[in-house]
C-alpha positions in Angstrom: 83.8 150.8 165.1 82.7 153.6 162.8 85.2 154.1 160.0 82.8 155.0 157.2 79.7 154.3 155.2 79.1 150.5 154.8 77.7 151.0 151.3 80.9 152.9 150.3 83.0 149.9 151.4 80.7 147.5 149.6 81.0 149.4 146.4 84.8 149.6 146.7 84.9 145.9 147.3 82.8 145.1 144.2 84.8 147.5 142.1 88.0 145.8 143.1 86.8 142.3 142.7 85.4 142.9 139.2 88.7 143.8 137.5 90.6 141.1 139.5 88.5 138.5 137.7 89.4 139.7 134.2 93.0 140.8 134.9 94.0 137.9 137.2 95.3 140.3 139.9 94.7 138.1 142.9 95.6 140.9 145.3 92.8 143.1 143.9 90.4 140.4 144.8 91.8 140.1 148.3 91.5 143.9 148.8 87.9 143.8 147.5 87.0 140.9 149.8 88.5 142.8 152.7 86.4 145.9 151.8 83.3 143.8 151.7 84.1 142.3 155.1 84.6 145.9 156.5 81.2 146.8 155.1 79.6 143.9 156.9 81.4 144.9 160.2 80.2 148.5 159.7 76.6 147.5 158.8 76.2 145.1 161.8 78.2 147.5 164.1 80.6 144.9 165.3 83.2 146.3 167.6 85.6 143.3 167.8 88.6 144.8 166.0 90.8 141.8 166.9 88.7 139.6 164.6 88.9 142.2 161.8 92.7 142.3 162.1 92.8 138.5 162.1 90.6 138.3 159.0 92.7 141.0 157.2 95.9 139.1 158.0 94.4 135.9 156.8 93.3 137.4 153.5 96.7 139.0 153.1 98.6 135.8 153.6 96.3 133.8 151.3 96.5 136.5 148.6 100.3 136.7 148.8 100.7 132.9 148.7 98.4 132.6 145.7 100.1 135.6 144.0 103.5 134.0 144.6 102.3 130.7 143.0 100.9 132.7 140.1 104.1 134.6 139.5 106.4 131.6 139.9 104.5 129.8 137.2 106.6 129.7 134.0 103.5 130.2 131.8 102.5 133.5 133.5 102.8 136.4 131.1 101.1 139.2 133.0 102.5 142.3 134.5 104.8 141.2 137.3 105.7 144.7 138.4 102.1 145.6 139.0 101.7 142.5 141.2 104.7 143.4 143.2 103.5 147.0 143.7 100.0 145.7 144.7 101.6 143.2 147.2 103.6 145.9 148.8 100.7 148.4 149.0 98.3 145.7 150.3 100.8 144.6 153.0 101.4 148.2 154.0 97.7 149.1 154.1 97.0 146.1 156.4 100.0 146.9 158.7 99.0 150.6 158.9 95.3 149.7 159.5 96.3 147.2 162.2 98.5 149.9 163.8 95.7 152.4 163.6 93.2 150.0 165.3 95.6 148.9 167.9 96.9 152.4 168.6 93.4 153.9 168.9 91.7 151.1 170.9 94.7 149.6 172.8 94.0 146.1 171.8 97.4 144.8 170.8 100.0 143.1 173.0 102.2 146.1 172.4 99.6 148.3 174.1 99.3 145.9 177.0 102.9 146.2 177.9 102.8 148.2 181.2 106.5 148.6 181.7 107.0 150.1 178.2 106.4 153.8 177.4 104.2 155.0 174.6 107.3 156.1 172.6 108.7 152.5 172.7 105.3 151.1 171.6 105.4 153.5 168.6 108.9 152.4 167.8 107.9 148.7 167.9 105.0 149.4 165.6 107.2 151.4 163.2 109.7 148.6 163.2 107.0 146.1 162.3 106.0 148.4 159.4 109.6 148.5 158.2 109.9 144.7 158.4 106.8 144.5 156.2 108.3 146.8 153.6 111.6 144.9 153.6 109.7 141.6 153.2 107.8 143.0 150.2 111.0 144.3 148.6 112.9 141.1 149.2 110.0 139.2 147.6 110.3 141.5 144.6 114.1 141.1 144.4 113.8 137.3 144.6 111.2 137.1 141.9 113.0 139.6 139.6 116.3 137.7 140.2 118.2 141.0 140.7 
């Protein structure tokens, strides 16, 4: 698993976590934590991408739940639109990263389907991406009460 320089991912992680502490953007902290975990994987040269996808999904879910609780609090006075945009971007980046890993290394259940052609596997992955976008938009619509 060689995706880049571990020091670069570590610096990105620290630079994302630092502003998340002062601005209360929970998703920036989640992205920073994920970047630090990627740097550990790169430094130790771990090749188990399934664990990396699992960790990324877990961080995404926890960050989205904490962000939802933060935004649903009546006393929250921060930038809601910025949180929604970060939630959508973080979700899309995890989905695209998972698609890239599973597409390149054939680790997903989609890739193990022997009776399904590559075109259908790509369609399934794109549909999952679209579902992620729709969920993010619906979350924004629900919270904005449009």
